[in-house]
C-alpha positions as CSV (number, residue, x, y, z in Angstrom):
1,M,8.0,-37.2,-12.5
2,D,8.3,-40.6,-11.7
3,G,5.4,-42.0,-14.3
4,R,3.5,-43.4,-11.6
5,P,-0.6,-42.1,-11.8
6,R,-1.7,-39.5,-9.5
7,G,-3.9,-40.5,-6.4
8,A,-7.1,-39.4,-5.1
9,A,-5.4,-36.9,-2.7
10,F,-3.7,-35.4,-5.7
11,W,-7.0,-34.8,-7.3
12,G,-8.8,-33.4,-4.5
13,L,-6.2,-31.2,-3.7
14,A,-6.1,-29.9,-7.0
15,L,-9.8,-29.4,-7.2
16,V,-9.4,-27.4,-3.6
17,F,-6.8,-25.3,-5.3
18,T,-8.5,-24.4,-8.5
19,L,-12.0,-23.6,-6.3
20,F,-9.6,-21.3,-4.3
21,V,-8.1,-19.4,-7.2
22,L,-11.5,-19.0,-8.6
23,F,-12.8,-17.7,-5.6
24,L,-9.9,-15.6,-5.5
25,Y,-9.9,-14.3,-8.9
26,G,-13.4,-14.8,-10.0
27,P,-14.8,-11.8,-9.1
28,T,-11.8,-9.4,-10.7
29,F,-12.5,-11.5,-14.0
30,T,-16.3,-10.6,-13.8
31,I,-16.0,-6.9,-13.1
32,L,-13.4,-7.1,-15.9
33,L,-15.7,-8.6,-18.1
34,L,-18.7,-6.8,-17.5
35,S,-16.9,-3.3,-17.8
36,F,-17.3,-3.8,-21.6
37,Q,-20.5,-4.3,-22.1
38,G,-22.5,-2.3,-24.8
39,P,-24.4,0.7,-24.5
40,D,-27.4,-1.0,-23.5
41,G,-25.6,-3.7,-21.0
42,G,-26.5,-4.3,-17.3
43,L,-24.9,-5.1,-14.0
44,T,-25.2,-8.8,-15.0
45,F,-24.8,-11.5,-17.2
46,P,-25.5,-12.5,-20.1
47,M,-23.3,-9.6,-22.0
48,N,-25.4,-7.0,-24.2
49,G,-22.7,-6.1,-26.6
50,L,-19.1,-5.7,-26.6
51,S,-17.9,-1.7,-26.4
52,L,-15.8,0.8,-24.6
53,H,-18.8,2.8,-24.0
54,W,-18.7,2.8,-20.1
55,F,-15.1,3.8,-20.2
56,A,-15.9,6.6,-22.1
57,K,-18.9,7.6,-19.7
58,L,-16.5,7.1,-16.7
59,Y,-13.9,9.5,-18.5
60,E,-17.1,12.3,-18.7
61,G,-17.6,12.0,-14.8
62,V,-19.6,10.0,-12.6
63,G,-23.1,12.1,-11.6
64,V,-22.0,14.6,-8.8
65,V,-18.8,12.4,-7.7
66,D,-15.7,14.2,-9.0
67,I,-13.9,10.6,-9.1
68,W,-10.8,11.8,-10.9
69,A,-9.9,14.1,-8.0
70,A,-10.8,11.3,-5.7
71,F,-8.1,9.3,-7.8
72,R,-5.4,11.8,-7.5
73,R,-6.2,12.2,-3.8
74,S,-5.2,8.4,-3.4
75,I,-2.4,8.5,-5.6
76,R,-0.7,11.4,-3.9
77,L,-1.4,10.1,-0.2
78,G,-0.4,6.6,-1.6
79,L,3.2,8.1,-2.8
80,V,3.4,9.8,0.2
81,V,2.5,6.7,2.5
82,M,5.2,4.8,0.5
83,G,8.1,7.3,1.0
84,L,7.4,7.5,5.1
85,T,7.2,3.7,5.0
86,V,10.4,3.0,3.6
87,V,12.1,5.7,5.4
88,L,10.9,4.7,8.8
89,S,10.9,0.9,8.2
90,V,14.8,1.2,7.3
91,A,15.5,3.6,10.1
92,A,13.6,1.3,12.9
93,G,15.7,-1.7,11.2
94,L,18.4,-0.4,12.1
95,A,17.8,0.7,15.3
96,F,16.3,-2.4,16.6
97,R,19.9,-4.2,15.2
98,N,21.2,-3.1,18.6
99,R,19.1,-4.0,21.4
100,F,18.1,-0.8,23.5
101,K,15.8,-0.6,26.7
102,G,12.3,-1.2,26.0
103,S,12.8,-2.2,22.6
104,G,10.5,-5.4,22.9
105,L,7.5,-3.1,24.2
106,L,8.0,-0.8,21.4
107,F,8.1,-3.6,18.9
108,F,4.5,-5.1,20.3
109,V,3.1,-1.6,20.7
110,T,4.0,-0.8,17.0
111,V,2.5,-4.2,15.5
112,A,-0.4,-3.9,17.7
113,S,-2.3,-2.1,15.1
114,L,-2.6,-5.4,13.0
115,I,-4.6,-6.9,15.7
116,V,-6.9,-4.0,16.6
117,P,-9.8,-3.6,14.0
118,S,-9.5,-1.1,11.7
119,I,-12.6,0.6,12.1
120,C,-11.9,1.0,15.5
121,V,-8.3,2.6,14.6
122,S,-10.2,5.0,12.4
123,L,-12.4,5.9,15.3
124,G,-9.9,6.5,17.5
125,I,-8.1,8.6,15.4
126,G,-11.1,10.9,14.0
127,L,-11.8,11.0,17.9
128,E,-8.6,12.4,18.8
129,F,-8.5,15.2,16.1
130,R,-12.4,16.1,17.0
131,L,-10.7,17.0,20.7
132,L,-7.9,18.9,18.9
133,D,-10.5,20.9,16.8
134,D,-12.3,21.6,20.1
135,R,-8.9,23.0,21.8
136,V,-8.3,25.1,18.8
137,N,-11.3,26.3,19.1
138,A,-11.2,27.0,22.6
139,L,-8.0,28.8,22.2
140,G,-9.5,31.1,19.6
141,G,-11.6,32.8,22.8
142,D,-8.5,34.4,23.8
143,W,-6.8,34.5,20.1
144,P,-9.6,35.0,17.5
145,W,-7.2,35.1,14.8
146,L,-6.2,31.5,15.7
147,V,-9.5,30.2,14.3
148,D,-10.4,32.6,11.6
149,G,-11.2,30.5,8.8
150,F,-10.6,27.3,10.5
151,T,-12.4,24.1,9.9
152,T,-10.9,21.4,11.4
153,T,-7.3,20.0,11.8
154,M,-8.7,16.5,10.2
155,G,-7.2,16.1,6.5
156,L,-5.7,14.1,4.0
157,F,-2.3,14.5,5.0
158,S,-3.0,14.8,8.9
159,S,-5.3,12.6,10.1
160,G,-5.2,10.4,6.9
161,L,-2.1,9.8,6.9
162,G,-1.4,8.5,10.2
163,A,-4.3,6.3,9.9
164,H,-2.9,4.9,6.8
165,L,0.7,4.8,8.7
166,T,-0.9,2.6,11.5
167,W,-1.5,-0.1,8.6
168,T,1.5,0.1,6.4
169,L,4.3,0.4,9.2
170,P,4.1,-2.6,10.9
171,F,4.1,-4.7,7.4
172,G,7.6,-2.6,6.2
173,L,8.6,-3.1,9.9
174,L,8.3,-6.8,9.7
175,I,10.2,-7.4,6.4
176,M,13.1,-5.0,7.7
177,F,13.3,-7.2,10.5
178,A,13.5,-10.0,8.6
179,V,15.9,-8.6,6.4
180,F,18.3,-7.5,9.0
181,N,18.3,-10.6,10.7
182,R,19.9,-12.7,8.1
183,F,22.2,-9.8,6.8
184,D,25.7,-10.4,7.0
185,R,27.8,-7.9,9.4
186,A,30.6,-8.6,7.5
187,Y,30.2,-6.5,4.4
188,E,29.9,-3.6,7.2
189,E,33.0,-4.3,8.7
190,A,35.3,-4.5,5.8
191,A,33.8,-1.2,4.3
192,R,34.8,0.5,7.6
193,D,38.3,-1.2,7.8
194,L,38.6,0.3,4.2
195,G,38.1,3.5,6.1
196,A,34.4,4.0,5.0
197,S,32.2,6.3,7.1
198,P,29.2,5.2,8.9
199,W,27.2,6.8,6.2
200,Q,29.6,5.7,3.4
201,T,29.0,2.1,4.6
202,F,25.3,2.4,4.9
203,R,25.3,4.3,1.1
204,F,27.6,2.0,-0.7
205,V,27.1,-1.5,1.0
206,V,23.9,-1.8,2.7
207,L,21.6,0.0,0.8
208,P,22.6,-1.6,-2.6
209,I,22.4,-5.3,-0.9
210,I,18.7,-4.3,0.8
211,A,17.5,-2.6,-2.2
212,P,15.3,-5.0,-3.7
213,S,13.6,-5.4,-0.1
214,L,12.9,-1.7,0.2
215,I,11.5,-2.1,-3.2
216,G,8.8,-4.6,-1.9
217,V,8.5,-2.4,1.1
218,A,7.4,0.5,-1.2
219,L,5.1,-1.9,-2.8
220,F,3.3,-2.7,0.0
221,G,3.1,0.9,1.7
222,F,1.5,2.3,-1.9
223,T,-0.8,-0.7,-2.5
224,L,-1.9,-0.7,1.0
225,S,-2.8,2.5,1.3
226,Y,-4.0,3.2,-2.4
227,D,-7.0,0.5,-1.4
228,E,-7.8,1.3,2.1
229,L,-11.3,1.7,3.3
230,A,-12.0,1.2,6.8
231,R,-9.0,2.9,8.4
232,S,-10.3,6.1,5.9
233,S,-13.7,6.1,6.8
234,Q,-13.6,8.1,10.1
235,A,-10.3,9.6,10.0
236,I,-9.9,11.5,6.2
237,G,-11.6,14.7,7.2
238,D,-14.1,16.2,4.4
239,V,-12.3,14.8,1.5
240,N,-12.7,11.2,-0.2
241,T,-10.2,8.8,-1.1
242,L,-10.7,6.6,-4.3
243,P,-12.0,3.6,-2.0
244,L,-14.6,5.7,0.0
245,E,-16.2,6.8,-3.4
246,L,-16.2,3.5,-4.9
247,Q,-18.3,2.6,-1.6
248,G,-20.7,5.5,-2.0
249,L,-21.1,5.0,-5.7
250,T,-22.0,0.9,-5.3
251,T,-25.2,2.3,-3.4
252,T,-26.1,5.0,-6.4
253,V,-24.4,3.9,-10.0
254,T,-26.6,1.0,-11.1
255,T,-24.7,0.7,-14.7
256,P,-21.5,-0.8,-15.6
257,E,-19.9,2.4,-15.2
258,I,-19.0,1.3,-11.8
259,Y,-17.1,-1.8,-13.3
260,A,-15.5,0.2,-15.7
261,L,-14.1,2.2,-12.7
262,G,-13.6,-0.9,-10.8
263,T,-11.1,-2.3,-14.2
264,V,-9.5,1.4,-14.3
265,T,-7.9,0.9,-10.5
266,T,-7.3,-2.5,-10.9
267,A,-5.2,-1.7,-14.0
268,V,-3.1,1.1,-11.7
269,S,-2.7,-1.5,-9.4
270,F,-1.1,-4.1,-11.6
271,V,0.9,-1.3,-13.1
272,V,2.4,-0.7,-9.7
273,I,3.1,-4.4,-8.8
274,G,4.8,-4.9,-12.3
275,S,6.9,-1.8,-12.2
276,A,8.1,-2.9,-8.6
277,L,8.8,-6.3,-9.7
278,A,10.6,-5.2,-12.6
279,L,12.5,-2.9,-10.1
280,I,13.6,-5.7,-8.0
281,L,14.4,-8.0,-11.1
282,W,16.7,-4.9,-12.0
283,A,18.2,-4.6,-8.4
284,R,19.1,-7.9,-8.1
285,R,20.9,-8.4,-11.5
286,R,22.8,-5.0,-11.0
287,Q,24.1,-6.3,-7.7
288,E,25.1,-9.9,-9.1
289,R,26.9,-8.0,-12.1
290,K,28.6,-6.0,-9.4
291,G,29.6,-9.2,-7.5
292,S,30.7,-11.0,-10.4
293,D,32.8,-7.9,-11.7
294,A,34.4,-7.5,-8.3
295,G,35.2,-11.4,-8.5
296,Q,36.8,-11.0,-11.6
297,G,38.8,-8.0,-10.3
298,M,40.2,-10.0,-7.5
299,V,41.4,-12.9,-9.3
């Protein structure tokens, strides 16, 4: 601080930033407040009392919709997507370190799904699996046992999983590209000089160094899947994830119960983000502590 007064440009930019923050987080804070309405409260201000009434009603269930089953489905799908995103992103990052024929084309094909509208991706995946259903039913003419009880190949961990991976994998891949582009190969060369195998080099040298970034990729994978709506709309099959149920409830639920559900889902997101940040901080401190111990050992 040099003590000089702030100019008009500073205050103008400060006003724009404040309005941006209000626009970004205002709806979340509004939903949070209105979810604590009293029993006679509505969907708008002013608030009529202050209670946990609508959270209790949410716990009892939302009409004929099994909201907690949808919540569990979203959590399970998010965890599977998270694990696959981490594994496939790391594997792709390691592969792209060594240039191979067609790597450029493969990269652009992978990230192309970020450009294509999400609803188009969902429709394409849904159509693909419907064609597969038609093929399975056609084969049933020769082998009836094949289609006995068959309904569809679409489902949470088939078409739904594929749709979500088209969204999360490009982000994970871009992060790992950035990580490996600045990764010092001298660490790996030193490990190999000391007799480490390729697997030992990866496990004891590469993996601890990139661990904070892997936690970030995992965070992206889970949160993007947990909140995804458009790519689930046509590709998820006969079951609904939590975002799909929320979309349906917005047209039928006219009480702050819907806001209570929004508050709960937001809290879950913040818990996941907070846990990821804590893990990143722990991994970095552990890495720094190991580096300090190694330095003292050399002395």
